[in-house]
C-alpha positions as CSV (number, residue, x, y, z in Angstrom):
1,M,114.6,114.5,110.4
2,Q,117.7,115.3,112.4
3,R,119.0,111.7,111.9
4,D,121.8,111.4,114.5
5,A,119.7,113.3,117.2
6,V,116.6,111.3,116.5
7,L,118.5,108.0,116.5
8,A,120.2,108.8,119.8
9,L,116.9,109.8,121.3
10,T,115.2,106.5,120.2
11,Q,118.1,104.4,121.5
12,T,118.1,106.2,124.8
13,L,114.3,105.8,125.2
14,K,114.4,102.1,124.4
15,A,117.3,101.6,126.7
16,R,115.6,103.2,129.6
17,A,112.1,101.8,128.9
18,P,112.4,98.7,126.6
19,T,108.5,98.3,126.4
20,L,107.9,101.9,125.4
21,L,106.3,102.3,121.9
22,V,108.3,104.9,119.9
23,E,106.3,106.5,117.0
24,I,107.7,109.1,114.6
25,E,105.8,111.2,112.2
26,T,107.8,112.3,109.1
27,N,107.1,113.8,105.7
28,G,109.0,110.8,104.2
29,T,111.6,112.8,102.4
30,I,114.6,111.0,104.2
31,A,114.7,107.3,104.3
32,P,115.2,105.8,107.8
33,S,118.4,104.1,108.6
34,D,118.4,100.4,109.7
35,A,119.4,101.5,113.3
36,L,116.4,103.9,113.3
37,I,114.1,101.2,112.0
38,A,115.3,98.9,114.9
39,N,114.2,101.5,117.5
40,V,110.9,102.7,116.1
41,D,107.7,100.9,116.4
42,L,105.7,103.0,114.1
43,F,106.4,105.5,111.4
44,V,103.7,107.8,110.3
45,V,104.7,109.0,106.9
46,S,102.7,112.1,105.7
47,P,104.0,113.0,102.2
48,K,103.1,116.5,101.1
49,L,100.7,116.6,98.2
50,V,100.6,119.4,95.5
51,H,98.2,121.7,97.4
52,S,100.8,122.0,100.2
53,G,103.0,124.3,98.0
54,N,106.0,122.1,98.3
55,D,108.1,121.2,95.3
56,A,106.8,117.7,94.3
57,A,110.4,116.6,93.3
58,R,111.5,117.1,96.8
59,A,108.3,116.3,98.6
60,L,107.9,112.9,96.9
61,N,111.3,111.3,97.1
62,E,110.9,108.0,95.3
63,D,113.7,106.2,97.0
64,S,112.7,107.4,100.5
65,L,109.1,106.7,100.0
66,S,109.9,103.3,98.6
67,A,111.9,102.5,101.7
68,F,109.1,103.5,104.0
69,A,106.5,101.6,102.0
70,S,108.5,98.4,102.3
71,L,108.3,98.6,106.1
72,E,105.4,96.9,107.9
73,T,105.8,99.5,110.6
74,A,105.0,102.5,108.3
75,H,101.6,103.9,108.0
76,F,100.8,106.7,105.5
77,K,98.7,109.8,106.2
78,F,97.7,112.2,103.5
79,V,96.2,115.7,104.3
80,C,93.6,116.3,101.6
81,Q,91.5,119.3,100.5
82,D,89.4,117.6,97.9
83,E,88.8,114.3,96.0
84,S,91.6,115.0,93.6
85,D,94.1,114.9,96.6
86,V,92.5,111.5,97.6
87,E,93.0,110.2,94.0
88,A,96.7,111.4,94.2
89,A,97.1,109.5,97.5
90,A,95.5,106.5,95.8
91,R,98.0,106.8,92.9
92,L,100.9,107.0,95.4
93,A,99.6,104.0,97.3
94,R,99.3,101.9,94.1
95,H,102.8,103.1,92.8
96,F,104.5,102.0,96.1
97,A,102.3,98.9,96.7
98,I,101.0,100.3,99.9
99,A,97.8,98.4,101.2
100,P,94.8,100.6,101.7
101,T,94.7,99.5,105.3
102,R,98.0,101.3,105.8
103,V,96.6,104.6,104.4
104,S,94.7,107.4,106.3
105,I,93.2,110.6,104.8
106,M,93.0,113.6,107.0
107,P,91.0,116.7,105.9
108,E,92.9,120.0,105.7
109,G,91.3,122.7,107.8
110,V,91.9,125.0,110.7
111,T,88.3,125.3,111.9
112,P,85.7,122.8,112.7
113,A,83.4,124.2,109.9
114,A,86.3,123.7,107.4
115,L,86.8,120.2,108.6
116,N,83.1,119.4,108.3
117,A,83.0,120.7,104.8
118,R,86.1,118.9,103.7
119,T,85.1,115.7,105.4
120,G,81.8,115.7,103.5
121,A,83.6,116.3,100.2
122,L,86.2,113.5,100.9
123,I,84.4,110.7,102.7
124,D,83.0,108.9,99.7
125,A,86.4,108.9,97.9
126,I,88.1,107.7,101.2
127,A,85.6,104.8,101.4
128,E,85.9,104.0,97.7
129,H,89.6,103.4,98.1
130,G,89.3,101.5,101.4
131,F,91.3,104.0,103.3
132,S,90.9,105.1,106.9
133,Y,89.6,108.5,107.9
134,S,91.7,110.5,110.4
135,D,90.2,113.6,112.0
136,R,91.9,116.7,113.5
137,L,90.4,116.3,117.0
138,H,92.7,119.0,118.4
139,I,91.2,121.5,116.0
140,R,87.6,120.5,117.0
141,L,88.4,120.7,120.7
142,F,90.8,123.7,120.9
143,G,90.7,125.5,117.5
144,Q,94.1,126.9,116.5
145,Q,95.4,127.4,120.1
146,R,99.0,126.5,120.7
147,G,100.6,125.2,123.8
148,I,97.7,123.4,125.2
């Protein structure tokens, strides 16, 4: 997150259109400031799990994730390849006391066939933990096309 620029943008948006809902998606590695929290209606926090190839020590910043977990305006989304990823998401949710209703699982995949296969492999674990399922509708509709 480019903190100063993002804060200025959210402040400008709220000043021009006070009823506008501002949502920010973040990987959760940088905790939001109080000023940003005041200007954002929903944070979608998508921590990177092991399969992403990111260094877990950097991707799973304890202090930052704890700060987001304490916000009622934060929802957590985990991109998962298999049941072990759903279990990792469940461990993180328990560790940070994130209610299952604030957790969504999205299958990893860049083709509808991959999404179908992953969804089938994930759906029972998602339901078992009481998480929501989040699809990748843009992939289903447009494939990997950019700029649509």
